[in-house]
C-alpha positions in Angstrom: 104.1 -167.1 -43.5 100.8 -168.6 -44.0 99.0 -165.8 -45.9 94.6 -167.3 -46.7 94.6 -166.1 -50.4 91.4 -165.3 -51.3 90.1 -164.3 -54.7 87.2 -162.8 -56.2 85.6 -163.3 -59.4 83.0 -160.8 -61.5 80.5 -161.4 -62.1 79.0 -158.3 -63.4 76.5 -158.4 -60.5 78.1 -154.8 -58.2 78.8 -154.9 -54.5 77.1 -152.7 -51.4 80.0 -152.7 -48.8 78.0 -150.2 -45.9 79.8 -148.2 -43.5 77.7 -147.1 -40.0 78.4 -143.1 -39.9 76.8 -141.4 -35.8 74.6 -138.5 -38.3 73.6 -137.4 -35.0 73.4 -133.5 -34.4 74.0 -132.9 -30.7 77.8 -133.7 -31.5 78.7 -131.9 -35.0 79.8 -128.2 -35.1 78.6 -127.4 -31.6 80.7 -124.6 -31.6 78.9 -122.9 -34.5 75.4 -123.4 -33.1 76.5 -121.1 -29.3 78.0 -118.8 -31.9 75.3 -118.7 -33.8 72.3 -118.6 -30.3 74.7 -115.7 -28.4 74.1 -114.1 -32.1 69.8 -114.9 -31.6 70.4 -113.9 -27.2 72.6 -110.1 -28.0 69.8 -109.2 -30.1 66.4 -110.3 -28.4 68.2 -108.7 -24.8 70.2 -105.5 -26.4 67.4 -105.6 -29.9 68.1 -104.8 -33.3 69.4 -101.6 -34.5 68.3 -98.4 -35.6 69.2 -95.4 -37.4 68.7 -92.8 -34.9 70.7 -90.0 -37.2 69.6 -86.6 -37.9 69.5 -84.6 -40.4 69.6 -80.9 -41.3 66.2 -80.0 -43.5 66.1 -76.5 -45.3 63.7 -74.2 -46.4 63.0 -74.9 -50.2 63.9 -72.0 -51.8 61.1 -70.1 -53.5 59.9 -69.6 -57.9 62.4 -66.4 -57.2 65.4 -69.2 -55.2 65.0 -67.4 -52.1 65.6 -69.5 -49.4 64.6 -67.1 -46.6 61.1 -68.3 -44.5 59.1 -65.1 -43.1 57.4 -65.4 -39.6 54.7 -62.8 -38.3 54.0 -62.6 -34.9 51.4 -60.3 -33.7 49.4 -59.3 -30.6 46.5 -58.3 -29.7 46.2 -54.6 -28.4 44.6 -55.3 -24.9 43.9 -51.3 -24.8 40.6 -51.8 -26.7 37.3 -54.0 -25.9 37.1 -57.8 -26.3 33.1 -58.1 -27.0 30.9 -60.8 -29.6 31.1 -58.7 -32.2 34.5 -57.5 -32.4 37.9 -59.3 -30.8 40.0 -55.8 -31.3 43.7 -55.3 -33.7 46.9 -57.5 -33.6 49.5 -55.4 -34.3 53.6 -57.2 -34.5 54.8 -55.5 -31.7 56.0 -56.6 -28.3 54.4 -53.3 -27.2 51.2 -54.9 -27.7 52.1 -57.3 -24.9 53.0 -55.3 -22.4 56.5 -55.1 -22.5 58.1 -51.4 -22.0 59.4 -49.7 -25.0 62.9 -49.2 -22.6 62.1 -53.4 -21.2 62.8 -54.3 -25.7 64.9 -51.7 -25.9 67.4 -52.5 -22.7 67.0 -56.5 -23.0 66.7 -56.5 -19.7 65.3 -59.7 -18.2 61.7 -60.4 -18.5 61.8 -59.5 -22.6 65.2 -62.1 -23.4 63.3 -64.9 -20.9 60.6 -64.9 -23.2 60.9 -66.7 -26.5 58.3 -68.6 -29.2 57.6 -71.9 -29.2 56.9 -74.0 -32.8 55.7 -77.4 -32.1 55.6 -80.6 -34.7 52.6 -82.7 -34.3 51.7 -85.7 -36.0 48.2 -84.3 -36.7 45.3 -82.0 -36.0 43.2 -84.6 -34.3 44.2 -83.1 -31.1 42.9 -86.6 -29.3 45.1 -88.3 -30.8 48.3 -86.2 -31.8 51.4 -86.7 -30.6 54.5 -84.4 -30.3 57.4 -85.0 -32.6 59.8 -82.0 -32.0 59.9 -77.9 -30.9 62.0 -75.3 -32.5 62.4 -72.6 -30.6 62.5 -69.1 -31.8 64.3 -66.2 -29.3 63.5 -62.7 -29.6 66.0 -61.7 -30.3 66.0 -62.2 -33.8 63.5 -60.1 -36.2 63.2 -56.8 -37.7 63.1 -54.0 -35.2 60.4 -50.8 -34.5 60.5 -47.3 -34.1 59.4 -46.0 -30.9 60.3 -43.7 -27.5 62.0 -44.3 -24.5 63.1 -40.6 -23.1 60.2 -37.5 -24.5 63.8 -35.6 -24.1 65.4 -37.7 -26.5 65.6 -39.6 -30.3 63.4 -42.2 -31.0 65.9 -45.6 -31.0 65.4 -48.7 -32.8 63.1 -52.0 -30.6 62.9 -55.2 -32.0 59.4 -56.8 -33.2 58.6 -59.9 -34.1 58.4 -60.1 -37.3 61.3 -62.1 -38.3 63.3 -63.1 -41.8 65.2 -66.9 -41.0 67.4 -67.8 -43.6 71.4 -69.5 -43.8 73.2 -66.3 -44.4 72.6 -63.5 -42.2 72.2 -62.6 -38.6 68.8 -64.5 -38.1 69.2 -68.3 -38.5 67.8 -70.2 -35.5 65.1 -72.0 -36.4 66.3 -71.8 -40.0 66.0 -75.7 -40.1 65.0 -77.9 -39.2 66.6 -81.2 -37.2 65.0 -85.2 -37.7 65.8 -88.1 -38.4 67.6 -89.0 -41.3 66.0 -92.6 -41.6 62.2 -92.1 -42.7 61.8 -95.4 -42.1 62.2 -96.1 -39.0 59.2 -93.3 -38.4 57.4 -92.7 -41.4 56.3 -89.4 -41.5 56.7 -86.8 -43.9 54.2 -84.4 -42.9 53.7 -81.6 -39.8 51.0 -80.6 -38.5 53.3 -76.8 -36.1 51.7 -75.1 -33.7 53.2 -71.4 -32.2 53.3 -70.8 -28.9 54.8 -67.6 -27.4 56.4 -67.3 -23.4 55.9 -65.3 -21.5 58.7 -64.1 -19.9 57.3 -61.7 -17.8 53.8 -63.0 -16.8 55.1 -66.5 -16.6 52.5 -67.8 -19.2 52.3 -69.0 -22.6 50.3 -67.9 -25.4 48.3 -69.5 -28.0 48.3 -68.5 -31.4 45.6 -68.8 -34.5 46.5 -68.8 -38.3 43.3 -65.8 -38.6 42.4 -63.1 -36.8 39.7 -64.1 -34.3 37.4 -61.3 -35.8 37.4 -62.7 -39.2 36.9 -66.1 -37.9 33.2 -67.0 -38.9 30.6 -67.4 -36.7 31.8 -67.3 -33.5 35.1 -65.6 -32.7 35.5 -68.1 -29.9 34.2 -71.5 -31.1 35.4 -73.1 -33.8 37.9 -75.9 -35.0 41.3 -75.7 -33.6 42.0 -78.5 -36.3 41.4 -75.6 -38.9 42.6 -72.2 -36.9 45.7 -73.5 -34.8 47.8 -75.2 -37.2 50.9 -75.0 -40.3 51.4 -77.8 -42.5 54.8 -78.7 -43.2 56.0 -81.7 -45.1 59.8 -82.8 -45.2 61.8 -83.3 -48.8 63.5 -87.1 -48.1 65.2 -86.8 -50.9 66.5 -82.5 -51.3 66.1 -82.6 -47.3 64.3 -80.0 -47.5 60.4 -78.8 -46.1 58.0 -76.5 -47.9 55.4 -74.8 -45.2 51.3 -74.7 -46.5 48.1 -72.8 -45.7 45.0 -75.5 -43.6 42.8 -73.2 -45.5 44.1 -72.7 -49.0 46.1 -75.8 -49.0 48.6 -72.7 -50.8 52.7 -72.4 -50.0 53.7 -69.9 -47.6 56.3 -68.1 -46.4 58.1 -66.0 -48.5 58.2 -62.3 -48.1 54.8 -61.7 -49.7 52.4 -64.2 -47.9 54.6 -64.7 -44.2 53.7 -67.7 -42.5 51.2 -65.0 -40.0 50.3 -66.1 -35.8 48.0 -64.1 -33.5 47.4 -64.2 -31.0 45.0 -66.2 -29.8 42.3 -63.7 -27.1 39.5 -65.8 -24.5 36.7 -64.1 -25.1 
């Protein structure tokens, strides 16, 4: 066996050896690239997941530690004339809305199918506002008043449209507001609340104002809707509570001394 002897002499100069390596991306890590492309395509088609879970907001306590919220709905006495100088009287009674004492006492269908509807908007500007949620208050809730349904029988208690809603007690429907848990998706913490009454006997909705029309000046029938059709509802995302404020005084309302009052709007 013959072997060529090679003798390498270190002469103090650095030596280099070039090794060719293919650096083209097309031939490297193709599986990972395909996985990344697949994830990107799925996101573009289905969109990024958003948190649509809702939280339950309860009415915040007052300084006296009362958690209940008071609603008082007043209907116009249609037996009184409507003029430019006087509009008449409103009373918290379904009798003014045309229901008889018998219909209310025996919970007839025209009565039980009626309800109050609270709508929550993002603004009080009717040209741009959007409705975000609604709460229905059934007429089976509420306090009572005394009425006579038969002259030969003693007076009875019938429902009236004054409601005290709380987490404790019989009347809970409408006490809570269910709204998005994550405030980043829809950045809104202030709502403008309106009220309507659906009269199932007539099949119509009745708009309600936050002030009696006979107290609205200078015109009882032409006024700024933003001032008289709304209450302000503020949400506290941290404590999961809400509070209601008057649009005119900016003071908090909803307790026994200052209930949230609504009045049937009367057309001229």
